[in-house]
Phi, psi and omega in degrees: 000140181277145179274349179281136176288146180285131186263336180055038177080012179251152177289127185303320182292321181244081191296348180263356180254138179289153178294150184299330182293340184258001181280146181278007181219158179289143182259357181217154176293342178271352180289147177294148180294142178257113180249118180294147179292143176274108183261012182300313180294323178297314181293318180298312178299315182298313182292325180291322177293319178296314180299317180297313180297315181292324177297319178296316178297319179294323177295317177296318178298318179298316178297317177296322179296315180295322176297318180295319178298315178298319179298315178299314182296319177297317180296318178297318179299317181291314183289340174272350180282165177283123179233120183251022178206166177262112181295147179264139179301132180093346180281151177257130182232165187238133179259129183238152170256116183243078176064050177098345175242153181251145180218144175262134184219161175268350184283131181296153182300327181289344183256002182227136185282350183284161182292119180277120180270313183193156169252132185227151177247134178277123182276165181300332181263023175066028174253144181267131177249130182287123177269318183200139174264153180295159181291135179076013181264123174254113182305329181296326178290320180294322186269009183313314181264004185261344183288102181249000000 
């Protein structure tokens, strides 16, 4: 054990005053000038990097959100369509617009005269995945009344 009392950065004689080495200003005219570092560029770079990273993450989240909404809308469109058979998981089926009503069919688009909206595959969890959209089909036009 040391016989010296612990100073904790204080002058031993004046225990309530901090040691000169820890003061943010010079204590003597002979002391070297203390010039604070200019951290403006550090802060500017840091905040711009944070903003850029967060903007990228928000863009990715927005894209994922829009994909999820489209996925939901396609599934809702299919399940609201007329289906006269039980689709098999893994099978590809075709969604048609037949004069104002929609129908799911096994018939390929080249073999049926009705407007082909999309070809979809039934997933194992009963969700429909878009394999191909019909030519000239804009999903936003189809989902106009479905965004809830």
